[in-house]
C-alpha positions as CSV (number, residue, x, y, z in Angstrom):
1,X,153.4,72.7,99.4
2,X,150.2,74.6,98.8
3,X,149.7,75.5,102.5
4,X,153.3,75.7,103.4
5,X,154.9,78.8,104.8
6,X,158.2,79.7,103.3
7,X,161.3,79.3,105.2
8,X,164.9,80.1,104.1
9,X,166.6,77.0,105.6
10,X,165.2,73.7,104.5
11,X,166.5,70.1,104.4
12,X,166.2,67.2,101.8
13,X,166.3,63.6,103.1
14,X,164.5,60.1,102.9
15,X,161.8,58.9,104.9
16,X,160.0,55.6,105.3
17,X,156.3,54.6,105.5
18,X,156.0,51.4,107.3
19,X,154.7,48.5,105.2
20,X,155.2,44.7,105.4
21,X,152.8,43.6,102.7
22,X,153.7,42.8,99.2
23,X,154.3,45.5,96.7
24,X,156.8,46.3,94.0
25,X,157.8,49.7,95.5
26,X,158.4,48.3,98.9
27,X,162.0,48.9,100.1
28,X,164.4,47.5,102.9
29,X,166.9,49.9,104.3
30,X,169.2,48.4,106.8
31,X,170.0,50.3,110.1
32,X,166.8,52.5,109.8
33,X,164.1,52.6,112.5
34,X,161.5,51.7,109.9
35,X,163.5,48.9,107.8
36,X,160.4,47.7,105.5
37,X,158.2,50.0,103.7
38,X,157.8,52.9,101.1
39,X,160.5,55.2,100.8
40,X,160.0,58.9,100.2
41,X,162.1,61.7,99.3
42,X,161.0,64.6,101.5
43,X,161.8,68.2,101.8
44,X,161.2,69.6,105.5
45,X,161.3,72.8,107.5
46,X,163.5,73.0,110.8
47,X,160.5,72.3,112.8
48,X,160.0,69.0,110.8
49,X,157.0,70.1,108.6
50,X,157.1,68.2,105.4
51,X,156.4,70.8,102.6
52,X,157.3,68.4,99.6
53,X,157.7,64.7,99.0
54,X,158.2,62.3,96.2
55,X,157.6,58.5,96.5
56,X,160.6,56.5,95.3
57,X,159.5,54.3,92.3
58,X,163.1,53.4,90.9
59,X,163.3,54.4,87.3
60,X,159.8,55.5,87.4
61,X,160.1,58.2,90.1
62,X,158.4,61.3,89.1
63,X,161.5,63.5,88.4
64,X,162.4,65.4,85.1
65,X,164.5,63.6,82.7
66,X,167.0,66.5,82.9
67,X,167.5,66.0,86.6
68,X,167.7,62.3,86.4
69,X,170.7,62.4,84.0
70,X,172.7,63.9,87.0
71,X,172.2,61.0,89.1
72,X,169.4,60.1,91.8
73,X,170.8,62.2,94.7
74,X,171.2,65.2,92.7
75,X,168.0,64.8,90.8
76,X,166.1,64.8,94.1
77,X,167.6,68.0,95.3
78,X,167.1,69.7,92.0
79,X,163.5,68.6,91.8
80,X,162.9,70.0,95.1
81,X,164.7,73.3,94.2
82,X,162.6,73.7,91.0
83,X,159.3,73.2,93.0
84,X,160.5,76.0,95.4
85,X,161.4,78.3,92.6
86,X,158.0,77.9,90.8
87,X,156.2,78.8,94.0
88,X,158.4,81.5,95.4
89,X,160.4,82.9,92.6
90,X,162.1,85.8,94.4
91,X,162.9,84.2,97.8
92,X,166.1,82.9,99.0
93,X,166.6,79.4,100.0
94,X,169.4,77.3,101.6
95,X,169.0,73.7,101.2
96,X,170.8,71.1,103.5
97,X,171.5,67.4,102.6
98,X,173.6,64.4,103.8
99,X,176.3,62.4,102.0
100,X,174.0,60.4,99.8
101,X,173.7,63.5,97.6
102,X,176.5,64.4,95.3
103,X,178.7,67.6,95.1
104,X,177.5,68.3,91.6
105,X,174.2,69.5,93.2
106,X,176.1,72.7,94.4
107,X,177.2,73.8,90.9
108,X,173.5,73.4,89.7
109,X,172.0,75.2,92.8
110,X,174.5,78.0,92.2
111,X,173.1,78.4,88.6
112,X,169.5,78.6,90.1
113,X,170.8,81.2,92.7
114,X,170.2,78.9,95.4
115,X,172.4,78.0,98.6
116,X,173.3,74.6,99.3
117,X,175.2,72.8,102.3
118,X,175.8,69.1,103.0
119,X,178.3,66.3,103.9
120,X,180.0,64.4,101.2
121,X,181.9,61.1,101.1
122,X,185.6,61.7,100.4
123,X,185.8,59.2,97.6
124,X,183.4,61.3,95.7
125,X,185.9,64.2,95.4
126,X,189.6,64.7,94.6
127,X,192.1,67.2,96.0
128,X,189.5,68.5,98.7
129,X,192.3,69.1,101.0
130,X,196.1,69.7,100.9
131,X,196.3,67.5,104.1
132,X,196.0,63.8,103.8
133,X,193.0,62.3,105.8
134,X,195.5,60.0,107.7
135,X,197.5,63.1,108.9
136,X,194.3,64.9,109.8
137,X,193.1,62.2,111.9
138,X,196.0,62.5,114.2
139,X,195.6,66.1,114.9
140,X,193.6,67.4,117.8
141,X,189.9,67.5,118.0
142,X,188.5,70.5,116.2
143,X,191.3,70.8,113.7
144,X,190.1,71.6,110.2
145,X,191.4,72.4,106.7
146,X,189.6,73.6,103.6
147,X,189.8,74.5,100.0
148,X,187.8,76.8,97.6
149,X,187.2,75.8,93.9
150,X,188.7,78.8,92.0
151,X,186.1,80.9,90.2
152,X,183.3,79.7,92.4
153,X,181.9,80.2,95.8
154,X,182.0,76.5,96.6
155,X,184.2,75.4,99.3
156,X,185.2,71.8,100.7
157,X,185.9,71.7,104.4
158,X,187.5,68.8,106.5
159,X,186.9,68.9,110.1
160,X,188.3,66.5,112.7
161,X,185.6,65.7,115.4
162,X,185.1,62.1,116.8
163,X,185.7,61.2,113.0
164,X,186.9,63.1,109.9
165,X,184.0,64.8,108.3
166,X,184.0,66.6,104.9
167,X,181.4,69.3,104.2
168,X,180.6,71.1,100.9
169,X,178.9,74.5,100.6
170,X,178.3,77.3,98.3
171,X,177.0,79.6,101.1
172,X,178.8,78.8,104.3
173,X,182.5,78.4,105.4
174,X,184.9,78.3,108.2
175,X,184.1,81.5,109.9
176,X,182.8,82.7,112.3
177,X,184.5,80.1,114.5
178,X,182.8,79.1,117.7
179,X,183.9,77.1,120.9
180,X,181.6,74.3,122.0
181,X,181.8,71.9,124.8
182,X,182.1,68.3,123.9
183,X,182.8,65.2,126.1
184,X,186.2,63.5,125.4
185,X,186.2,59.6,125.9
186,X,190.3,59.8,126.0
187,X,190.4,62.3,128.7
188,X,187.1,61.4,130.6
189,X,185.9,65.0,130.8
190,X,184.4,67.8,128.9
191,X,186.6,69.7,126.7
192,X,186.3,72.9,124.3
193,X,186.2,72.0,120.7
194,X,186.6,74.5,117.9
195,X,183.3,74.4,115.8
196,X,183.1,75.8,112.2
197,X,180.2,77.8,110.9
198,X,179.3,75.3,108.4
199,X,179.2,72.6,111.1
200,X,176.8,74.8,113.1
201,X,174.5,75.3,110.3
202,X,174.6,71.6,109.2
203,X,173.8,70.4,112.8
204,X,170.9,72.8,113.1
205,X,169.3,71.7,109.9
206,X,169.9,68.1,109.4
207,X,169.7,64.9,111.5
208,X,166.9,65.2,113.8
209,X,164.7,67.2,111.5
210,X,163.3,64.3,109.4
211,X,163.3,62.2,112.5
212,X,161.2,64.7,114.1
213,X,158.6,64.7,111.2
214,X,158.6,61.0,111.4
215,X,157.7,61.0,115.0
216,X,154.9,63.5,114.5
217,X,153.5,61.3,111.7
218,X,153.8,58.2,113.8
219,X,151.6,59.8,116.4
220,X,148.7,60.0,114.0
221,X,149.2,56.8,112.0
222,X,146.6,55.8,109.8
223,X,145.8,52.1,110.0
224,X,145.7,50.2,106.7
225,X,144.3,46.7,106.5
226,X,143.7,44.7,103.3
227,X,140.8,42.2,103.0
228,X,140.5,39.6,100.4
């Protein structure tokens, strides 16, 4: 963080440092390119530059107790937000995160005058849409529905792509709409799909960002070998 250049749009995710030896902090994460190793919570820019990280140590993870009381996912985002605020008090930041992190974080970020956008698991919210998910899945690709929490700027948006995805944000919504080209397995051709503003921003700032940083680190990996 000391040498980091401030950017408005930042993402929060987990990263792995490969390690196959014995250690109490070693983690196994199924489905990841690096399955065994040390897990880090990382904050990255759009170019994959890591400007903050915190090693995962279970209950001993170096995060303030106030943040821990809100749950692990929320605590990580808020800890990163506090670090950003302490260094750049007057700048605007927009944090992006995936569905591991809770919607509670949006309320906390709003109180800190920070923006946040992420995906969320449907079972973590109630009443996020007047339309049932089973009904929405039968609609055409690109169909969407949303609801805004009264008295706040927090919105929940459901969007039907190949699968049904729920987004939550206190800074982005449906508009402006954009038409994008996507391949349809059903029709065996490219079709035009309606894409929401919140989807565009999320795709631009999540997914490949931490993967890009992992790739950069792997090119300059430091060898570690223990000797008895």
